[in-house]
Every structure is written in C-alpha cells, then in structure tokens.
DOTI-919357 format. One line per 2 residues: for each residue x negated, y, z of N, C-alpha, C. Coordinates in nm, 3 decimals, decimal comma. Layout:
BEGIN
X Y Z X Y Z X Y Z | ...
# end
This chain:
BEGIN
1,223 -0,194 -2,099 1,309 -0,170 -2,210 1,226 -0,192 -2,336 | 1,283 -0,260 -2,433 1,216 -0,285 -2,560 1,299 -0,229 -2,675
1,229 -0,172 -2,772 1,294 -0,122 -2,892 1,194 -0,129 -3,006 | 1,225 -0,206 -3,109 1,142 -0,222 -3,227 0,998 -0,257 -3,190
0,983 -0,353 -3,101 0,849 -0,400 -3,064 0,775 -0,310 -2,968 | 0,833 -0,200 -2,928 0,770 -0,109 -2,833 0,822 -0,139 -2,693
0,740 -0,115 -2,595 0,777 -0,141 -2,456 0,766 -0,011 -2,378 | 0,866 0,018 -2,298 0,864 0,137 -2,213 0,902 0,095 -2,071
0,840 0,158 -1,975 0,874 0,131 -1,836 0,937 0,255 -1,775 | 1,021 0,232 -1,678 1,089 0,342 -1,610 1,071 0,323 -1,460
1,003 0,416 -1,391 0,989 0,403 -1,246 1,123 0,431 -1,178 | 1,159 0,344 -1,085 1,285 0,359 -1,012 1,256 0,346 -0,863
1,311 0,435 -0,784 1,300 0,427 -0,639 1,440 0,417 -0,581 | 1,464 0,311 -0,505 1,594 0,292 -0,441 1,577 0,325 -0,293
1,652 0,423 -0,247 1,641 0,466 -0,108 1,758 0,413 -0,027 | 1,726 0,353 0,085 1,828 0,305 0,177 1,771 0,313 0,319
1,749 0,436 0,368 1,686 0,448 0,500 1,776 0,394 0,611 | 1,713 0,338 0,711 1,787 0,286 0,826 1,852 0,403 0,900
1,972 0,381 0,954 2,036 0,488 1,032 1,946 0,529 1,149 | 1,937 0,658 1,173 1,854 0,707 1,282 1,706 0,707 1,250
1,669 0,706 1,121 1,528 0,705 1,083 1,456 0,824 1,145 | 1,343 0,799 1,208 1,261 0,905 1,266 1,117 0,885 1,219
1,060 0,987 1,160 0,924 0,980 1,107 0,824 0,971 1,221 | 0,730 0,878 1,211 0,623 0,862 1,309 0,493 0,897 1,239
0,433 1,005 1,280 0,309 1,052 1,217 0,194 0,959 1,249 | 0,120 0,919 1,146 -0,001 0,839 1,163 -0,122 0,929 1,143
-0,240 0,885 1,186 -0,359 0,968 1,168 -0,384 0,997 1,021 | -0,426 1,119 0,992 -0,459 1,158 0,856 -0,608 1,189 0,851
-0,679 1,112 0,768 -0,824 1,126 0,760 -0,872 1,211 0,644 | -0,784 1,235 0,545 -0,825 1,314 0,429 -0,701 1,366 0,357
-0,724 1,440 0,250 -0,611 1,502 0,180 -0,521 1,398 0,113 | -0,574 1,283 0,077 -0,492 1,177 0,017 -0,390 1,127 0,119
-0,433 1,109 0,243 -0,341 1,069 0,350 -0,228 1,170 0,364 | -0,261 1,299 0,359 -0,159 1,403 0,372 -0,058 1,398 0,257
-0,107 1,378 0,134 -0,018 1,371 0,019 0,073 1,249 0,026 | 0,016 1,135 0,061 0,095 1,011 0,069 0,196 1,022 0,182
0,153 1,073 0,298 0,246 1,089 0,410 0,362 1,181 0,375 | 0,334 1,289 0,302 0,440 1,382 0,264 0,543 1,313 0,174
0,496 1,232 0,081 0,589 1,162 -0,008 0,669 1,057 0,069 | 0,601 0,979 0,154 0,671 0,877 0,231 0,774 0,940 0,324
0,740 1,053 0,382 0,835 1,121 0,471 0,956 1,169 0,391 | 0,933 1,224 0,272 1,043 1,270 0,187 1,133 1,154 0,146
1,073 1,035 0,120 1,150 0,918 0,080 1,207 0,841 0,199 | 1,170 0,885 0,320 1,213 0,819 0,444 1,166 0,674 0,449
1,037 0,655 0,420 0,973 0,524 0,427 0,860 0,535 0,529 | 0,866 0,456 0,634 0,761 0,458 0,736 0,638 0,385 0,681
0,518 0,445 0,691 0,399 0,377 0,642 0,370 0,250 0,721 | 0,307 0,157 0,654 0,267 0,032 0,720 0,161 0,062 0,824
0,159 -0,015 0,933 0,056 0,008 1,035 -0,082 -0,034 0,986 | -0,183 0,017 1,053 -0,322 -0,020 1,023 -0,340 -0,169 1,054
-0,416 -0,238 0,968 -0,438 -0,382 0,986 -0,587 -0,412 0,999 | -0,618 -0,536 1,035 -0,757 -0,578 1,045 -0,813 -0,598 0,903
-0,941 -0,635 0,893 -1,007 -0,650 0,763 -0,940 -0,754 0,674 | -0,899 -0,867 0,731 -0,835 -0,973 0,652 -0,702 -0,924 0,595
-0,625 -0,852 0,675 -0,498 -0,798 0,628 -0,519 -0,691 0,521 | -0,624 -0,610 0,539 -0,656 -0,508 0,439 -0,690 -0,572 0,305
-0,776 -0,675 0,308 -0,814 -0,743 0,184 -0,692 -0,807 0,118 | -0,603 -0,862 0,196 -0,481 -0,923 0,142 -0,396 -0,817 0,072
-0,375 -0,703 0,138 -0,294 -0,596 0,078 -0,356 -0,544 -0,051 | -0,486 -0,519 -0,048 -0,554 -0,466 -0,167 -0,548 -0,566 -0,281
-0,571 -0,693 -0,252 -0,567 -0,796 -0,357 -0,429 -0,806 -0,419 | -0,326 -0,806 -0,336 -0,190 -0,812 -0,389 -0,156 -0,689 -0,471
-0,198 -0,571 -0,424 -0,169 -0,447 -0,498 -0,241 -0,443 -0,633 | -0,367 -0,486 -0,635 -0,447 -0,472 -0,757 -0,433 -0,588 -0,854
-0,417 -0,710 -0,803 -0,415 -0,827 -0,892 -0,284 -0,904 -0,888 | -0,202 -0,879 -0,785 -0,078 -0,955 -0,771 -0,101 -1,094 -0,716
-0,222 -1,121 -0,669 -0,256 -1,253 -0,615 -0,323 -1,239 -0,479 | -0,311 -1,344 -0,399 -0,380 -1,346 -0,271 -0,529 -1,368 -0,294
-0,614 -1,316 -0,207 -0,757 -1,338 -0,224 -0,794 -1,483 -0,198 | -0,901 -1,526 -0,259 -0,954 -1,661 -0,238 -1,005 -1,669 -0,094
-0,985 -1,784 -0,026 -1,032 -1,797 0,113 -1,181 -1,767 0,131 | -1,263 -1,804 0,032 -1,406 -1,775 0,042 -1,433 -1,624 0,036
-1,354 -1,551 -0,044 -1,367 -1,405 -0,049 -1,330 -1,344 0,085 | -1,226 -1,397 0,148 -1,183 -1,345 0,278 -1,293 -1,366 0,381
-1,350 -1,487 0,385 -1,457 -1,515 0,481 -1,577 -1,423 0,460 | -1,616 -1,403 0,333 -1,731 -1,317 0,302 -1,700 -1,172 0,341
-1,580 -1,127 0,314 -1,541 -0,990 0,347 -1,543 -0,967 0,498 | -1,490 -1,062 0,574 -1,487 -1,049 0,719 -1,626 -1,058 0,779
-1,712 -1,141 0,720 -1,848 -1,159 0,772 -1,938 -1,038 0,744 | -1,902 -0,955 0,646 -1,982 -0,838 0,611 -1,971 -0,733 0,722
-2,082 -0,701 0,786 -2,081 -0,608 0,899 -2,098 -0,463 0,856 | -2,107 -0,436 0,726 -2,122 -0,300 0,677 -2,000 -0,219 0,716
-2,017 -0,099 0,776 -1,902 -0,020 0,821 -1,803 0,014 0,710 | -1,851 0,044 0,591 -1,759 0,075 0,480 -1,783 -0,025 0,368
-1,700 -0,127 0,367 -1,715 -0,237 0,270 -1,724 -0,181 0,133
# end
C-alpha cells in the first residue's frame, strides 16, 4: 500500500487446510523447532520434510535472496565435509 510516497506492508495468511488434515510431529531439536511447530500446527500447515544438503541450500537461497544458488556454490557446499556448514 502506498500513500504520499510512503510504503506499508501487511502480512496476510490464507488458510485452506485439506479435509482430514492430521498433524504429523517431526523431531524437535531446540526451542525454535517447538515454536515453529506450534505455529504451523495452529495454521494447519504440515512442515516440509527434511532434505539433503543440496535441497537445504536451495531452500535457504530462495528464502534469503529469492534466487537459486549458483551451481558452483552448490558443488562447494556439498563437497564440504564439515558437520555443521
């Protein structure tokens, strides 16, 4: 929404749960997982399943930059054997 050169955003959530929605609990590793799971359960949105490293990098890149990661970044990320990238 714009008014006199100012810009305002309004968060909107549209709920349309599938009939017969049943919550499937995923592992919770910390308090952030518990908070997110509680909100997703309240909104009747099933969390996405755990993915491999390439899928994780894709999701993070899209969330943070709105773009897919460069193929060279993907290769470097997958080749990194460090347990916590």
